[in-house]
C-alpha positions in Angstrom: -29.6 -14.7 -7.4 -26.3 -16.4 -8.6 -28.2 -18.4 -11.4 -30.3 -15.5 -12.7 -27.0 -13.2 -12.6 -25.2 -15.9 -14.7 -27.7 -15.5 -17.3 -26.4 -11.9 -18.1 -24.7 -11.7 -21.5 -21.0 -12.5 -21.0 -21.2 -13.4 -17.6 -19.7 -16.9 -16.7 -20.4 -16.9 -13.1 -21.4 -14.9 -10.0 -21.1 -15.0 -6.4 -23.1 -13.0 -3.9 -22.3 -12.5 -0.2 -25.1 -12.1 2.3 -24.7 -11.3 6.0 -27.5 -11.0 8.6 -30.1 -11.2 5.7 -28.6 -8.4 3.7 -26.7 -8.4 0.4 -23.3 -7.3 1.1 -21.4 -8.1 -2.2 -21.7 -9.2 -5.6 -18.8 -10.8 -7.4 -19.0 -11.2 -11.0 -16.8 -13.1 -13.6 -17.2 -12.1 -17.2 -15.6 -12.4 -20.7 -13.3 -9.6 -21.9 -14.9 -7.5 -24.7 -18.0 -6.1 -22.7 -17.7 -3.0 -20.7 -17.6 -3.9 -16.7 -19.3 -0.9 -15.9 -22.5 -2.1 -18.4 -22.0 -5.4 -16.7 -22.5 -3.7 -13.4 -25.3 -1.8 -14.2 -27.0 -5.0 -15.6 -26.3 -6.5 -12.4 -28.0 -3.6 -10.4 -31.1 -3.7 -12.9 -31.6 -7.5 -12.5 -31.5 -7.4 -8.8 -33.9 -4.5 -8.6 -36.3 -6.1 -11.1 -36.1 -9.7 -10.3 -35.3 -9.6 -6.5 -36.5 -6.1 -5.3 -33.0 -5.6 -4.1 -31.5 -2.2 -4.5 -27.6 -2.3 -4.2 -24.8 0.1 -4.6 -22.7 -0.1 -7.7 -19.6 0.1 -5.2 -20.8 -3.3 -3.8 -20.6 -4.9 -7.2 -17.2 -6.4 -8.4 -16.8 -7.3 -11.9 -13.9 -9.4 -13.1 -12.9 -9.9 -16.6 -11.1 -13.1 -17.6 -9.5 -13.6 -20.9 -10.2 -16.7 -23.2 -13.9 -16.6 -23.6 -15.1 -17.2 -27.3 -18.5 -16.0 -26.6 -17.4 -12.4 -25.5 -19.7 -9.6 -26.7 -18.3 -6.7 -28.5 -19.5 -3.5 -27.5 -18.1 -0.1 -27.0 -17.2 1.1 -23.5 -19.3 4.3 -22.4 -17.9 7.2 -21.8 -15.7 7.7 -18.5 -16.4 10.5 -16.3 -13.8 13.1 -15.4 -13.2 11.5 -12.0 -12.5 8.1 -13.8 -10.4 9.6 -16.5 -7.9 10.7 -14.3 -7.3 7.2 -12.8 -6.0 5.6 -16.1 -4.3 7.3 -18.9 -5.7 7.2 -22.1 -4.7 5.0 -25.2 -2.8 7.9 -26.7 -0.9 8.7 -23.6 0.0 5.2 -22.4 2.7 3.1 -23.7 2.2 0.9 -26.6 3.7 -2.1 -24.7 1.8 -3.4 -21.9 3.7 -4.3 -18.5 4.5 -7.8 -17.8 5.7 -9.9 -14.9 9.5 -11.1 -15.3 9.6 -13.0 -12.0 7.9 -13.3 -8.7 10.1 -14.6 -5.7 9.0 -14.9 -2.0 11.2 -16.0 0.8 10.3 -16.7 4.4 12.6 -17.1 7.5 11.7 -17.2 11.0 9.2 -14.3 11.7 9.7 -12.5 8.3 9.1 -12.7 4.8 10.4 -11.0 1.7 8.7 -10.4 -2.0 10.9 -9.4 -4.6 9.0 -9.0 -7.9 10.5 -7.6 -11.4 8.2 -5.8 -13.9 9.1 -5.2 -17.5 7.7 -2.2 -19.4 8.5 -1.2 -22.9 12.0 -2.5 -22.7 12.8 -1.3 -19.3 12.7 -3.3 -16.2 12.1 -2.4 -12.6 12.3 -4.2 -9.0 10.0 -3.9 -6.2 10.7 -5.5 -2.8 8.7 -5.5 0.4 9.2 -7.2 3.8 6.4 -8.3 6.5 5.1 -11.3 8.1 5.4 -14.7 6.5 1.8 -15.7 6.9 0.2 -16.9 3.5 -2.1 -13.9 3.5 0.7 -11.6 4.0 2.9 -13.1 1.3 0.0 -12.5 -1.3 0.0 -8.7 0.1 3.7 -8.3 -0.1 3.8 -9.9 -3.6 0.9 -7.3 -4.7 2.7 -4.1 -2.8 6.0 -5.4 -4.5 4.5 -5.4 -7.9 3.1 -1.9 -7.4 6.5 -0.6 -6.3 8.0 -2.0 -9.2 5.2 -0.6 -11.6 5.2 2.9 -10.0 9.1 2.9 -10.7 8.4 2.6 -14.4 5.4 5.0 -14.5 5.7 7.8 -12.0 2.0 8.3 -12.2 1.3 5.5 -10.0 3.9 6.7 -7.3 0.8 7.9 -5.1 -1.1 4.5 -5.2 -1.1 1.9 -2.3 -2.5 -1.7 -2.1 -5.6 -1.5 -0.2 -7.0 -5.1 -0.3 -5.8 -8.4 -1.5 -8.6 -11.1 -1.4 -8.6 -14.7 -2.8 -12.1 -15.9 -3.7 -13.8 -19.0 -5.5 -15.9 -17.8 -8.4 -17.7 -20.7 -9.7 -15.2 -23.3 -11.2 -12.3 -20.3 -10.9 -9.9 -19.4 -7.9 -9.3 -15.8 -8.4 -7.0 -13.1 -6.6 -8.7 -9.7 -6.6 -6.4 -6.5 -5.6 -7.9 -3.1 -4.7 -5.4 -0.2 -5.3 -6.2 3.1 -3.6 -4.8 6.7 -4.9 -5.4 10.3 -5.0 -6.0 12.3 -8.1 -7.3 15.5 -8.9 -8.3 15.9 -5.1 -10.2 12.8 -5.2 -9.7 9.5 -3.7 -9.4 6.9 -6.5 -9.9 3.2 -6.1 -9.3 0.5 -8.8 -9.3 -3.2 -8.9 -7.7 -5.7 -10.7 -8.4 -9.6 -10.7 -6.2 -12.6 -12.1 -7.3 -16.3 -12.2 -5.0 -18.7 -10.0 -3.1 -20.8 -12.7 -0.5 -23.2 -12.4 2.0 -20.7 -11.0 -0.1 -20.2 -8.1 -1.7 -17.3 -6.0 1.3 -15.2 -5.5 1.9 -14.8 -9.3 -1.9 -14.3 -9.7 -1.7 -11.4 -6.8 1.2 -10.0 -9.1 -0.8 -10.1 -12.4 -3.8 -8.5 -10.5 -2.1 -5.3 -9.7 -1.0 -5.0 -13.4 -4.8 -5.4 -14.4 -5.9 -2.9 -12.1 -4.2 -0.4 -14.7 -5.2 -1.6 -18.1 -3.7 0.4 -21.3 -0.2 0.7 -19.8 
């Protein structure tokens, strides 16, 4: 399955998760430039046609990584109203994208504290969270501190919270995926962002993944 999925245009690697002979999840890494929604549909179509497996679109995770020269340019499909409310349009979003200024996590005894500074359009905000010092918890604390700082700069994100933080191996890349949940127009909204683990490590990747859950800011 993974070999077939990797043949989809713009897809660089794929991972399938099977439990009790049932396909539970599909994780895809693809290049920037092709709509994740179209890639997800291609995944569903290929699995149905080639393998006779029907999988819900919510079980397909598509991660876009920059830097692939073979990215395929094509227009993104029109978003339904429920998705338009999740992410501001280019006309309402700031022309400057948010960036991480610093990530610091300190652990002492039975507690840990994450401090993340985010910069947006010349302004900066600091997010701080506390919890247990386990490595899994530190990734989550970093993501939560990043979202807190980002929400201080953009009030539209005040109602969002970190749902899941997962580190996975996809092909030759280690990737951190962060899922953020919120409430908009009477509907539950779930968005996800991902970042590859570079020299700065998993904690920085967790912070970057939160920013990428809200593209266009």
